[in-house]
N, C-alpha and C positions, 0 to 999 in steps of 0.2 A: 504493500500499499504506499502511495507517494506521501510525502510529507505535506499536510494542507498548508504549512506556512511557508513553504519553499519559494512559492511563486509570488509571494506578496514583497513589494519593496518598501513598504513603510509601515512602521508601528508607532502608535501614539499611545503613551500611558499617562494617565492622571485621574483626578476626579471627574464624573461625568460632565459637569459644565465646562471645565477647562478643556478636556478632551473633545468634547463635541465642537468647541469653537475652533479648535485647531484643525479637527477633521474637516469642518465645513470650509475653512480657508483651503486646505489641500484640495478638496473636491472641486472648489470654484477654480483653480488653478489647472485643473485637469492633470493632476500629476499621478493620479492612480487611486486604488481603493485601498485605504489604509486599514490594518487591523487595530481595534480599539482595546486598551487593556485597562480596567479600573481595578478598585480594591475587592471586587467580587464579580462573578459573571453577571449577576442580576444588574449591578450598576453598569457593566459595560453594555448589557442588553439595552437598558434604558437609554444610554447615550445613542447607541445605533438606532434605536426607534425614533428619537429625536430628529435624526437625520434620514428619516423615511426608509431606514433599512438599508442604505447604501453602503454600510460598513460591515466588515467581519468582526466578530466578537471573539476575544481572546480570554481565556480563564485565568491566565497568570503570565508573568513577565517571560516565560519560557517561549511564548508567542513570538518573540523577537527573532528567533532562529531563522537565519537566512535573509533578513531585512537588509536593505542598503542604506536606509534612514531610520533612526529611532529618535523619536521626540519624546521628552519628558516635560509635562506642563502642570500646573496647579499643584496639588499635594505631592505629586510624584517628583516635582523639582525642587522641593524644599530640603534644607539641610537636616540630617537625621538618618535613622536606620532604613526607611524606605529607599533614600538615595543610595545607600551603600549596598542594599539588595539589588537594586537596578544596576548598579555598577558590576556586581558579580555576575548577573545574568547575562549583561552584554558581553563582558568579557569571555564568558563561556560559550554562548550560543551565537553571538554576531560580532566578533573581535575586529571585524573589518569595516562594520558599519560606522557612519557618521552620526554622532549623537548631538542633538540640538536641544539646549535647555532653554525655557523661556519662563516668562514671568519676573515679577520683582525678586531681587536677589540672585539672578540667574548666573552671574559671574562666579560668585562665591561657590554656588552649586556646582557649576562647571568645573572649577579648580578642585572641588573635593571629589567629583566624580572622576576626574583625571587621576588623581592620586589612588583612588580605590580600585579602578578598572585597570591600570596599567596598559592601557592601549596606546597607539600612535597619538602623540600630542596634538596633530593637525585634525584629529577625528572628533575632537570635542569642542563645540562652539556655544557660547552664552548669547541669547539673542536680545537680553534687556536693554543693553545699550543701543541697539539698532531701533527698538522701539522708541526710545528716547530721541534719537537722531530724527526719526520720521516725525515726531511731534514737533520738534525744533524747526524742521523743514516746513511744516504745515503752518507754524506760526509766522515764518518769514513769508511764506507765500500770501498770507492774509495781509501782512504789513504791506506788500508790494502790490497787492490786487491782482495776483495771477493764479493760475491753477497751480497745484502742488507738483505736478510733472515738470514744471518750468523751474524747479529750485533744486540746486544740487549744494551739498555741504558735507564736510568731514568733521568727526568729533573724536575725542579721545578721552579716556578716563574709566569710568565705571558705568553707572547708570544715573538717572536723576536722583539727586541734584549734583552728584560728583560726575558731571559730564560737561566737557568744555569744547565749544565750537572753535574751529580754525579759521577765523574770518578771511584770511587770504584765499581759502579754498572754497569760499561761500559764493554762488553766482545765481543769478536770476536770468534765465534765457541766454545763458553764456556771458552776460555782463556782471562784473562784480558787484556784489549786493549793495554795498554803500552808494554805488554810482546809480544803480538801478531803483533807488528811492526806497530801499527796504531797510535802511539803517535806522529808522525810527522806532523799530520794535523794541519794546522795553518790558520790564517785569519779568518774573519767573514764568517758566513753560510748566503747564500742568503736567503732573506725572501721567503717563500714558495708562489707559485703562486695559481691560481685558481683551477687548477687540483688538487694540493696537498691538498688544503683545502677540496675540494670534497671527496678525498680519505680518509681524516681523518674522515670526517662525516660519510663515509660509514663503516669504521672500528668501529666507536661507534655503528651505526645502527646494524650492525651485531652482535655485542656483547649483544645488548638489545634484538633484535627479536629472536636470537637463544640462548639465555640465557648463554652465553659463560663464563662468570665470568672472563673475561680477565683483566689483569692489563694493564690499559691505562693511560698516563700522560695527563689529561685533567682538564679543570677548573670547580671547584665546590666549594660549601661552606664547608670550613674545620672547624669542631668543635674544641673548645679549646684542645689543646694537642700538642705533639711533642715540647714542649716548646714556643708555640704560643698561642696568642689570637684567638678567632674566626675571621676567615677572608675568603674571596673569592680569590682563586689563583688555578694555575696549580700544581697539585700534583699527584703522583702515586695512582690510585683509582682501586678497583676491581668493573668493570662494568658488569652488567647482566641484567634480565628482569626487575627488578625494578629500574634500573638506576644505581646510585652509591649505591652499596651495603655496602662498607666500605672503609675506608683509608687503603692503604696498608701500613703495619709497616715497616718503614725505620728509620734510625737514621740520625740526621742532625747535621753538625758541627755549631759552633757557627757563623761562617762567612755565611754558607748557611741559618741558621735561620734568619740572618740579611738581607740577599738578599731576602729571601721569604716575610719578612715583608715589605722591600721597594716595591716590586712587587705588593703586596696586596694593599699598600698604592696608587700606581700609578693607579691601577684599580679602586679603590674607588674614585680617583679624577676625572677619566673620567666619572664615573657615575654622581657625583655632578655637573659636569660641571661648568658654570660660577660662581656658587654659592660657589665654593671651593676656587675660586681665590681671 
C-alpha cells in the first residue's frame, strides 16, 4: 500500500483557526492541497470542514512525511514542548523539507526549532518579519496614495516593533519614497494581524514551491558577514526551492548594524527564556 502522505507537498500544523487561515492562503495561491494537522483529528477535521473539505486531514505530526514544505502556525509555532515535538518529527520524517514558522514570535520559535531539529540552517524560516514589512509597505502606500503593489522596501531586525526600514531601499513606483511624496508617513505601524501573518506565510510558501528566488525579508540564520557575527534575525533573503538560497547583499550603516545586533540579542533572549534572566 502506498504512503498516503508521500504525494502531498505541504503540511500545515497549528490550532484550527490559524491552520485554516494559512491553508486558505495556500489554496488561493494554487500551491497545492495541504494536509492539515491539529491537536486532534477532530480539530483537523473541523478546520478542513471550514474550507469546504478541500484539505486532507492528518492525525498527528507524522503526516509531514515526504512533504516539501512544512508550516507551523498558531499554537504549533510557539516556544515550548509542542515546538520541540514538531522539530523531532520533521527531523525524522521530512529532514529535507523547508519549514516556515509564522505568527508573533516566529523568529525566536524558528531559532529554537533549528537548534532542536538539527536540519540545514537554510531550511528554517521565520515569517513574522515579512508580515511586519508588508504592513509597513501598506502604510507607505497609503501615505503616497498608491496601490500596495507599487511600493517596495527592505527591513531588518526582528518583528514589530523591533523592525527597522532601510530608507535608501524604499521606493514608490521605482522612485525613492521621499521624492515620491511618501515621506510624511508618521506614527507607529500597527502590528500585523492573523490574516497578515497568513499572507506572509503564503508568500514564502509560493517562493519555495514555485522556486521563485524572491527577495523576502524573513527570519533566518545569518552567517558571519555584513560586519556582524553569526545570528538569527530578519534580513533580506533570496528564497527559493531550497529555502534560504543566499543572503541578499545590502550595505548597513553602523546604526543599522547595531540595531540588528540588538534585535538578534532580543530573539536569543526569548529562546533562552528564564535561564537568560
